[in-house]
N, CA, C and O atoms as CSV, one atom per row, in Angstrom:
chain,resi,resn,atom,element,x,y,z
A,1,MET,N,N,95.431,79.368,108.996
A,1,MET,CA,C,96.150,79.980,107.821
A,1,MET,C,C,97.011,78.673,107.531
A,1,MET,O,O,97.566,77.932,108.344
A,2,PRO,N,N,96.970,78.608,106.301
A,2,PRO,CA,C,98.172,77.301,105.811
A,2,PRO,C,C,99.460,77.732,105.852
A,2,PRO,O,O,99.753,78.893,105.564
A,3,HIS,N,N,100.421,76.750,106.249
A,3,HIS,CA,C,101.988,77.253,106.256
A,3,HIS,C,C,102.282,77.138,104.694
A,3,HIS,O,O,101.886,76.348,103.836
A,4,ARG,N,N,103.123,78.227,104.667
A,4,ARG,CA,C,103.846,78.381,103.179
A,4,ARG,C,C,105.247,78.337,103.312
A,4,ARG,O,O,105.861,78.906,104.215
A,5,SER,N,N,105.841,77.548,102.264
A,5,SER,CA,C,107.496,77.824,102.365
A,5,SER,C,C,107.627,78.663,101.380
A,5,SER,O,O,106.968,78.662,100.340
A,6,MET,N,N,108.804,79.676,101.800
A,6,MET,CA,C,109.176,80.841,101.204
A,6,MET,C,C,110.441,80.757,100.713
A,6,MET,O,O,111.118,79.815,101.124
A,7,SER,N,N,110.994,81.623,99.820
A,7,SER,CA,C,112.288,81.502,99.523
A,7,SER,C,C,113.008,82.454,100.477
A,7,SER,O,O,112.380,83.132,101.289
A,8,PRO,N,N,114.361,82.494,100.361
A,8,PRO,CA,C,115.043,83.716,101.384
A,8,PRO,C,C,114.724,84.903,100.627
A,8,PRO,O,O,114.406,85.844,101.355
A,9,GLU,N,N,114.709,85.162,99.324
A,9,GLU,CA,C,114.474,86.420,99.000
A,9,GLU,C,C,112.763,86.813,99.360
A,9,GLU,O,O,112.363,87.956,99.584
A,10,GLN,N,N,112.003,85.712,99.351
A,10,GLN,CA,C,110.696,86.275,99.728
A,10,GLN,C,C,110.652,86.878,101.146
A,10,GLN,O,O,110.029,87.905,101.415
A,11,LEU,N,N,111.410,86.108,102.087
A,11,LEU,CA,C,111.537,86.501,103.416
A,11,LEU,C,C,112.403,87.870,103.714
A,11,LEU,O,O,112.113,88.610,104.654
A,12,ASP,N,N,113.386,88.102,102.907
A,12,ASP,CA,C,113.827,89.282,102.891
A,12,ASP,C,C,112.997,90.475,102.685
A,12,ASP,O,O,113.050,91.514,103.342
A,13,LEU,N,N,112.089,90.158,101.524
A,13,LEU,CA,C,111.156,91.297,101.117
A,13,LEU,C,C,110.190,91.395,102.514
A,13,LEU,O,O,109.974,92.492,103.029
A,14,ILE,N,N,109.818,90.555,102.887
A,14,ILE,CA,C,108.995,90.608,104.037
A,14,ILE,C,C,109.524,91.207,105.209
A,14,ILE,O,O,108.822,91.939,105.908
A,15,ALA,N,N,110.627,90.971,105.460
A,15,ALA,CA,C,111.532,91.607,106.757
A,15,ALA,C,C,111.615,93.047,106.518
A,15,ALA,O,O,111.447,93.878,107.411
A,16,ASP,N,N,111.948,93.407,104.968
A,16,ASP,CA,C,112.084,94.685,104.805
A,16,ASP,C,C,110.913,95.506,104.973
A,16,ASP,O,O,111.117,96.569,105.559
A,17,ARG,N,N,109.684,95.258,104.583
A,17,ARG,CA,C,108.609,95.724,104.966
A,17,ARG,C,C,108.109,96.051,106.589
A,17,ARG,O,O,107.536,97.037,107.052
A,18,PHE,N,N,108.546,94.888,107.184
A,18,PHE,CA,C,108.027,95.210,108.589
A,18,PHE,C,C,109.292,96.035,109.016
A,18,PHE,O,O,108.865,96.919,109.760
A,19,ARG,N,N,110.263,96.119,108.924
A,19,ARG,CA,C,111.387,97.080,109.019
A,19,ARG,C,C,110.847,98.512,109.025
A,19,ARG,O,O,110.952,99.362,109.909
A,20,VAL,N,N,110.202,98.586,107.749
A,20,VAL,CA,C,109.716,100.177,107.621
A,20,VAL,C,C,108.449,100.353,108.661
A,20,VAL,O,O,108.124,101.505,108.948
A,21,LEU,N,N,107.916,99.542,109.083
A,21,LEU,CA,C,106.935,99.836,109.883
A,21,LEU,C,C,107.324,99.739,111.329
A,21,LEU,O,O,106.561,99.874,112.286
A,22,GLY,N,N,108.623,99.486,111.362
A,22,GLY,CA,C,109.045,99.676,112.822
A,22,GLY,C,C,109.649,100.926,113.304
A,22,GLY,O,O,110.385,101.015,114.287
A,23,GLU,N,N,109.262,101.928,112.498
A,23,GLU,CA,C,109.569,103.475,112.927
A,23,GLU,C,C,108.317,104.136,113.021
A,23,GLU,O,O,107.506,104.108,112.096
A,24,SER,N,N,108.083,104.840,114.291
A,24,SER,CA,C,107.020,105.627,114.692
A,24,SER,C,C,106.830,106.859,113.611
A,24,SER,O,O,105.702,107.159,113.220
A,25,THR,N,N,107.742,107.394,113.259
A,25,THR,CA,C,107.654,108.345,112.291
A,25,THR,C,C,106.778,108.137,111.289
A,25,THR,O,O,105.905,108.950,110.988
A,26,ARG,N,N,107.006,106.761,110.576
A,26,ARG,CA,C,106.076,106.195,109.456
A,26,ARG,C,C,105.001,106.077,109.543
A,26,ARG,O,O,104.112,106.483,108.795
A,27,LEU,N,N,104.933,105.346,110.724
A,27,LEU,CA,C,103.394,104.863,111.213
A,27,LEU,C,C,102.519,106.205,111.379
A,27,LEU,O,O,101.292,106.163,111.287
A,28,GLN,N,N,103.226,107.404,111.632
A,28,GLN,CA,C,102.313,108.724,111.790
A,28,GLN,C,C,101.962,109.184,110.565
A,28,GLN,O,O,100.907,109.815,110.489
A,29,ILE,N,N,102.766,108.968,109.356
A,29,ILE,CA,C,102.627,109.377,108.201
A,29,ILE,C,C,101.697,108.432,107.683
A,29,ILE,O,O,100.828,108.933,106.968
A,30,LEU,N,N,101.647,107.265,107.841
A,30,LEU,CA,C,100.435,106.384,107.242
A,30,LEU,C,C,99.165,106.656,108.148
A,30,LEU,O,O,98.101,106.318,107.630
A,31,SER,N,N,99.108,107.136,109.243
A,31,SER,CA,C,97.930,107.388,110.253
A,31,SER,C,C,97.207,108.667,109.643
A,31,SER,O,O,95.987,108.823,109.689
A,32,ALA,N,N,98.020,109.486,109.119
A,32,ALA,CA,C,97.822,110.656,108.516
A,32,ALA,C,C,96.981,110.707,107.104
A,32,ALA,O,O,96.171,111.512,106.645
A,33,LEU,N,N,97.541,109.490,106.631
A,33,LEU,CA,C,97.231,109.090,105.103
A,33,LEU,C,C,95.937,108.446,105.263
A,33,LEU,O,O,95.235,108.372,104.255
A,34,ARG,N,N,95.457,107.917,106.469
A,34,ARG,CA,C,94.415,107.214,106.616
A,34,ARG,C,C,93.082,107.990,106.036
A,34,ARG,O,O,92.188,107.434,105.400
A,35,ALA,N,N,93.123,109.254,106.350
A,35,ALA,CA,C,91.976,110.178,106.234
A,35,ALA,C,C,91.890,110.538,104.378
A,35,ALA,O,O,90.998,111.082,103.727
A,36,GLY,N,N,92.982,110.068,104.029
A,36,GLY,CA,C,92.675,110.292,102.437
A,36,GLY,C,C,94.160,111.162,101.657
A,36,GLY,O,O,95.006,111.802,102.282
A,37,GLU,N,N,94.131,111.003,100.618
A,37,GLU,CA,C,95.441,111.804,99.889
A,37,GLU,C,C,95.792,113.022,100.388
A,37,GLU,O,O,94.876,113.724,100.817
A,38,GLN,N,N,96.785,113.389,100.427
A,38,GLN,CA,C,97.425,114.669,100.907
A,38,GLN,C,C,98.533,114.972,100.265
A,38,GLN,O,O,99.245,114.070,99.824
A,39,ASN,N,N,98.894,116.442,100.093
A,39,ASN,CA,C,100.126,117.126,99.815
A,39,ASN,C,C,101.025,116.830,100.642
A,39,ASN,O,O,100.697,116.206,101.651
A,40,VAL,N,N,102.359,117.192,100.434
A,40,VAL,CA,C,103.475,117.373,101.390
A,40,VAL,C,C,103.080,118.368,102.329
A,40,VAL,O,O,103.255,118.109,103.520
A,41,THR,N,N,102.553,119.512,101.989
A,41,THR,CA,C,102.491,120.579,102.760
A,41,THR,C,C,101.143,120.059,103.850
A,41,THR,O,O,101.169,120.340,105.048
A,42,ALA,N,N,100.225,119.424,103.336
A,42,ALA,CA,C,99.207,119.064,104.428
A,42,ALA,C,C,99.943,117.991,105.226
A,42,ALA,O,O,99.546,117.808,106.377
A,43,LEU,N,N,100.910,117.293,104.796
A,43,LEU,CA,C,101.515,116.179,105.696
A,43,LEU,C,C,102.426,116.658,106.819
A,43,LEU,O,O,102.586,116.098,107.904
A,44,VAL,N,N,103.017,117.815,106.378
A,44,VAL,CA,C,104.102,118.475,107.237
A,44,VAL,C,C,102.959,119.294,108.643
A,44,VAL,O,O,103.309,119.419,109.816
A,45,ALA,N,N,101.832,119.662,108.159
A,45,ALA,CA,C,101.095,120.469,109.212
A,45,ALA,C,C,100.454,119.434,110.008
A,45,ALA,O,O,100.382,119.477,111.236
A,46,ALA,N,N,99.906,118.332,109.141
A,46,ALA,CA,C,99.310,117.099,110.114
A,46,ALA,C,C,100.375,116.273,111.226
A,46,ALA,O,O,99.976,115.839,112.307
A,47,THR,N,N,101.716,116.157,110.765
A,47,THR,CA,C,102.466,115.302,111.353
A,47,THR,C,C,103.587,116.318,112.507
A,47,THR,O,O,103.997,115.967,113.614
A,48,GLY,N,N,103.819,117.435,111.888
A,48,GLY,CA,C,104.593,118.248,112.623
A,48,GLY,C,C,105.905,118.042,112.214
A,48,GLY,O,O,106.698,118.773,112.808
A,49,PHE,N,N,106.468,117.185,111.281
A,49,PHE,CA,C,107.624,116.820,110.903
A,49,PHE,C,C,108.302,117.804,109.923
A,49,PHE,O,O,107.537,118.546,109.309
A,50,SER,N,N,109.563,117.911,109.700
A,50,SER,CA,C,109.898,118.973,108.875
A,50,SER,C,C,109.769,118.246,107.243
A,50,SER,O,O,109.664,117.051,106.965
A,51,GLN,N,N,109.813,119.251,106.462
A,51,GLN,CA,C,109.622,118.742,105.139
A,51,GLN,C,C,110.697,117.657,104.735
A,51,GLN,O,O,110.452,116.518,104.338
A,52,ALA,N,N,111.897,118.218,104.908
A,52,ALA,CA,C,113.041,117.047,104.440
A,52,ALA,C,C,112.942,115.792,105.194
A,52,ALA,O,O,113.254,114.675,104.781
A,53,ASN,N,N,112.377,116.164,106.581
A,53,ASN,CA,C,112.305,114.632,107.264
A,53,ASN,C,C,111.219,113.901,106.741
A,53,ASN,O,O,111.364,112.685,106.614
A,54,LEU,N,N,110.032,114.494,106.379
A,54,LEU,CA,C,109.013,113.898,105.730
A,54,LEU,C,C,109.203,113.244,104.432
A,54,LEU,O,O,108.769,112.125,104.158
A,55,SER,N,N,109.864,113.988,103.662
A,55,SER,CA,C,110.150,113.702,102.223
A,55,SER,C,C,111.199,112.268,102.454
A,55,SER,O,O,111.036,111.306,101.703
A,56,LYS,N,N,112.030,112.239,103.304
A,56,LYS,CA,C,112.766,111.041,103.441
A,56,LYS,C,C,111.932,109.762,103.674
A,56,LYS,O,O,112.108,108.707,103.064
A,57,HIS,N,N,111.072,109.965,104.557
A,57,HIS,CA,C,110.233,108.758,105.058
A,57,HIS,C,C,109.291,108.557,104.076
A,57,HIS,O,O,108.975,107.391,103.844
A,58,LEU,N,N,108.788,109.424,103.464
A,58,LEU,CA,C,107.694,109.081,102.319
A,58,LEU,C,C,108.466,108.445,101.061
A,58,LEU,O,O,107.770,107.893,100.209
A,59,GLN,N,N,109.628,108.480,100.918
A,59,GLN,CA,C,110.351,107.801,99.904
A,59,GLN,C,C,110.451,106.466,100.154
A,59,GLN,O,O,110.123,105.593,99.350
A,60,LEU,N,N,110.934,106.264,101.339
A,60,LEU,CA,C,110.917,104.757,101.647
A,60,LEU,C,C,109.485,104.031,101.719
A,60,LEU,O,O,109.205,102.975,101.152
A,61,LEU,N,N,108.674,104.765,102.488
A,61,LEU,CA,C,107.201,104.248,101.976
A,61,LEU,C,C,106.674,104.014,100.735
A,61,LEU,O,O,105.888,103.074,100.616
A,62,LEU,N,N,106.966,104.712,99.754
A,62,LEU,CA,C,106.840,104.597,98.388
A,62,LEU,C,C,107.637,103.369,97.976
A,62,LEU,O,O,107.109,102.453,97.346
A,63,ARG,N,N,108.888,103.360,98.332
A,63,ARG,CA,C,109.755,102.293,97.655
A,63,ARG,C,C,109.355,100.855,97.990
A,63,ARG,O,O,109.578,99.968,97.167
A,64,VAL,N,N,108.755,100.578,99.198
A,64,VAL,CA,C,108.150,99.337,99.723
A,64,VAL,C,C,106.750,98.960,99.278
A,64,VAL,O,O,106.307,97.811,99.260
A,65,GLY,N,N,105.926,100.368,98.821
A,65,GLY,CA,C,104.773,99.996,98.467
A,65,GLY,C,C,103.635,100.334,99.244
A,65,GLY,O,O,102.465,100.144,98.911
A,66,TYR,N,N,104.109,100.932,100.474
A,66,TYR,CA,C,103.109,101.216,101.297
A,66,TYR,C,C,101.909,102.813,100.995
A,66,TYR,O,O,100.886,103.193,101.563
A,67,VAL,N,N,102.616,103.284,99.986
A,67,VAL,CA,C,102.006,104.887,99.401
A,67,VAL,C,C,102.265,104.609,98.056
A,67,VAL,O,O,102.863,103.636,97.595
A,68,GLU,N,N,101.668,105.726,97.365
A,68,GLU,CA,C,101.507,105.986,95.975
A,68,GLU,C,C,101.683,107.340,95.870
A,68,GLU,O,O,100.937,108.081,96.510
A,69,ARG,N,N,102.526,107.776,95.184
A,69,ARG,CA,C,102.630,109.498,94.818
A,69,ARG,C,C,102.019,109.473,93.403
A,69,ARG,O,O,102.115,108.648,92.494
A,70,ARG,N,N,101.226,110.877,93.531
A,70,ARG,CA,C,100.906,111.480,92.415
A,70,ARG,C,C,101.410,112.960,92.165
A,70,ARG,O,O,101.347,113.755,93.103
A,71,LYS,N,N,101.897,113.349,90.968
A,71,LYS,CA,C,102.449,114.671,90.817
A,71,LYS,C,C,101.296,115.407,90.054
A,71,LYS,O,O,100.476,114.808,89.359
A,72,ASP,N,N,101.313,116.835,90.258
A,72,ASP,CA,C,100.195,117.708,90.115
A,72,ASP,C,C,101.067,119.340,89.841
A,72,ASP,O,O,101.039,120.374,90.510
A,73,GLY,N,N,101.725,119.024,88.693
A,73,GLY,CA,C,102.455,120.533,88.965
A,73,GLY,C,C,103.691,120.445,89.531
A,73,GLY,O,O,104.545,119.639,89.162
A,74,LEU,N,N,103.846,121.359,90.546
A,74,LEU,CA,C,104.809,121.356,91.426
A,74,LEU,C,C,104.766,120.389,92.738
A,74,LEU,O,O,105.716,120.011,93.424
A,75,SER,N,N,103.433,120.114,92.872
A,75,SER,CA,C,102.975,119.303,94.143
A,75,SER,C,C,103.086,118.129,94.134
A,75,SER,O,O,102.830,117.681,93.017
A,76,ALA,N,N,103.380,117.301,94.931
A,76,ALA,CA,C,103.179,115.823,94.948
A,76,ALA,C,C,102.044,115.385,95.950
A,76,ALA,O,O,101.840,115.864,97.066
A,77,TYR,N,N,101.450,114.523,95.415
A,77,TYR,CA,C,100.306,113.975,96.381
A,77,TYR,C,C,100.326,112.553,97.023
A,77,TYR,O,O,100.287,111.615,96.227
A,78,TYR,N,N,100.374,112.307,98.167
A,78,TYR,CA,C,100.554,111.092,98.515
A,78,TYR,C,C,99.145,110.232,99.185
A,78,TYR,O,O,98.274,110.796,99.847
A,79,ARG,N,N,99.152,109.011,98.903
A,79,ARG,CA,C,97.866,108.030,99.293
A,79,ARG,C,C,98.447,106.814,99.581
A,79,ARG,O,O,99.562,106.452,99.204
A,80,LEU,N,N,97.569,106.111,100.344
A,80,LEU,CA,C,97.827,104.644,100.785
A,80,LEU,C,C,97.727,103.993,99.654
A,80,LEU,O,O,96.766,104.282,98.942
A,81,ALA,N,N,98.673,102.958,99.193
A,81,ALA,CA,C,98.431,102.088,98.119
A,81,ALA,C,C,97.656,100.838,98.565
A,81,ALA,O,O,97.324,100.044,97.684
A,82,ASP,N,N,97.350,100.596,99.779
A,82,ASP,CA,C,96.408,99.680,100.212
A,82,ASP,C,C,96.407,99.761,101.691
A,82,ASP,O,O,97.403,99.663,102.409
A,83,ARG,N,N,95.311,99.929,102.031
A,83,ARG,CA,C,94.721,99.993,103.477
A,83,ARG,C,C,94.864,98.658,104.169
A,83,ARG,O,O,94.497,98.661,105.344
A,84,ASP,N,N,95.386,97.356,103.615
A,84,ASP,CA,C,95.644,96.408,104.564
A,84,ASP,C,C,96.782,96.631,105.581
A,84,ASP,O,O,96.731,95.975,106.621
A,85,VAL,N,N,97.815,97.498,105.388
A,85,VAL,CA,C,98.648,97.756,106.281
A,85,VAL,C,C,97.993,98.107,107.759
A,85,VAL,O,O,98.445,97.876,108.880
A,86,PHE,N,N,96.907,98.676,107.398
A,86,PHE,CA,C,96.389,99.180,108.767
A,86,PHE,C,C,95.700,97.594,109.528
A,86,PHE,O,O,95.489,97.657,110.739
A,87,ARG,N,N,95.390,96.305,108.840
A,87,ARG,CA,C,95.079,95.129,109.506
A,87,ARG,C,C,96.126,94.839,110.476
A,87,ARG,O,O,95.873,94.496,111.630
A,88,LEU,N,N,97.311,94.977,110.006
A,88,LEU,CA,C,98.576,94.632,110.662
A,88,LEU,C,C,98.961,95.724,112.024
A,88,LEU,O,O,99.547,95.369,113.047
A,89,CYS,N,N,98.507,96.997,111.748
A,89,CYS,CA,C,98.668,98.029,112.822
A,89,CYS,C,C,97.308,97.295,113.813
A,89,CYS,O,O,97.548,97.058,114.996
A,90,ASP,N,N,96.335,97.068,113.413
A,90,ASP,CA,C,95.269,97.135,114.385
A,90,ASP,C,C,95.369,95.805,115.043
A,90,ASP,O,O,94.712,95.644,116.072
A,91,ILE,N,N,96.200,94.697,114.531
A,91,ILE,CA,C,96.603,93.734,115.396
A,91,ILE,C,C,97.378,94.170,116.722
A,91,ILE,O,O,97.015,94.110,117.897
A,92,MET,N,N,98.701,94.680,116.081
A,92,MET,CA,C,99.441,95.064,117.169
A,92,MET,C,C,98.840,95.968,118.227
A,92,MET,O,O,99.037,95.726,119.418
A,93,CYS,N,N,98.171,96.920,117.861
A,93,CYS,CA,C,97.498,97.790,118.623
A,93,CYS,C,C,96.673,97.124,119.375
A,93,CYS,O,O,96.779,97.576,120.515
A,94,GLY,N,N,95.824,96.197,119.331
A,94,GLY,CA,C,95.132,95.294,120.081
A,94,GLY,C,C,95.915,94.507,121.121
A,94,GLY,O,O,95.532,94.434,122.288
A,95,ARG,N,N,97.086,93.886,120.646
A,95,ARG,CA,C,98.026,93.291,121.730
A,95,ARG,C,C,98.629,94.125,122.507
A,95,ARG,O,O,98.963,93.698,123.612
A,96,VAL,N,N,98.876,95.261,122.223
A,96,VAL,CA,C,99.474,96.278,122.985
A,96,VAL,C,C,98.423,96.617,124.065
A,96,VAL,O,O,98.618,96.356,125.252
A,97,GLU,N,N,97.505,97.101,123.688
A,97,GLU,CA,C,96.256,97.357,124.816
A,97,GLU,C,C,96.019,96.463,125.720
A,97,GLU,O,O,95.668,96.790,126.854
A,98,LYS,N,N,96.190,95.114,125.319
A,98,LYS,CA,C,95.455,93.859,126.203
A,98,LYS,C,C,97.086,93.794,127.316
A,98,LYS,O,O,97.042,93.492,128.509
A,99,GLU,N,N,98.072,94.063,126.749
A,99,GLU,CA,C,99.294,94.109,127.683
A,99,GLU,C,C,99.265,95.336,128.609
A,99,GLU,O,O,99.418,95.251,129.827
A,100,MET,N,N,99.068,96.429,127.972
A,100,MET,CA,C,98.712,97.672,129.114
A,100,MET,C,C,97.594,97.265,130.271
A,100,MET,O,O,97.730,97.445,131.482
A,101,LYS,N,N,96.798,96.849,129.800
A,101,LYS,CA,C,95.566,96.494,130.721
A,101,LYS,C,C,96.052,95.468,131.696
A,101,LYS,O,O,95.742,95.513,132.887
A,102,ALA,N,N,96.735,94.640,131.232
A,102,ALA,CA,C,97.177,93.357,132.212
A,102,ALA,C,C,98.263,94.039,133.250
A,102,ALA,O,O,98.419,93.613,134.394
A,103,GLN,N,N,98.894,95.002,132.775
A,103,GLN,CA,C,100.010,95.670,133.812
A,103,GLN,C,C,99.295,96.390,134.476
A,103,GLN,O,O,99.700,96.403,135.638
A,104,ARG,N,N,98.410,97.015,134.325
A,104,ARG,CA,C,97.671,98.224,135.220
A,104,ARG,C,C,97.091,97.241,136.164
A,104,ARG,O,O,97.073,97.697,137.308
A,105,LYS,N,N,96.616,96.057,136.065
A,105,LYS,CA,C,95.934,95.325,137.031
A,105,LYS,C,C,97.061,94.561,138.035
A,105,LYS,O,O,96.777,94.097,139.139
A,106,VAL,N,N,98.271,94.536,137.471
A,106,VAL,CA,C,99.344,93.956,138.391
A,106,VAL,C,C,99.866,95.180,139.200
A,106,VAL,O,O,100.331,94.921,140.310
A,107,TRP,N,N,99.854,96.336,138.836
A,107,TRP,CA,C,100.314,97.592,139.481
A,107,TRP,C,C,99.275,98.224,140.623
A,107,TRP,O,O,99.552,98.996,141.540
A,108,ALA,N,N,97.963,97.630,140.258
A,108,ALA,CA,C,96.806,98.148,141.161
A,108,ALA,C,C,96.638,97.642,142.396
A,108,ALA,O,O,95.723,98.051,143.111
């Protein structure tokens, strides 16, 4: 991948998006949305979070562009804005899995 020079503003935006992914609650929400669009009630059932807590995290995910919202009457439906977020997750999950295997070998 070629090296790109980025402005401080661009780096701040990138850092903000990584901070959002740094919370396991938001990763669980994104994982639940991997199956497709869901309303808040379905997401509460899928995650076990309270509606207030879920809504707070959904607003942040919406703000940085990880999810999109569609209103239908009184219901709000959320879906992934871009599935590329899982490419990042898959890279990190693979790395963590390798580290855990290496640790098990040391302790075995």
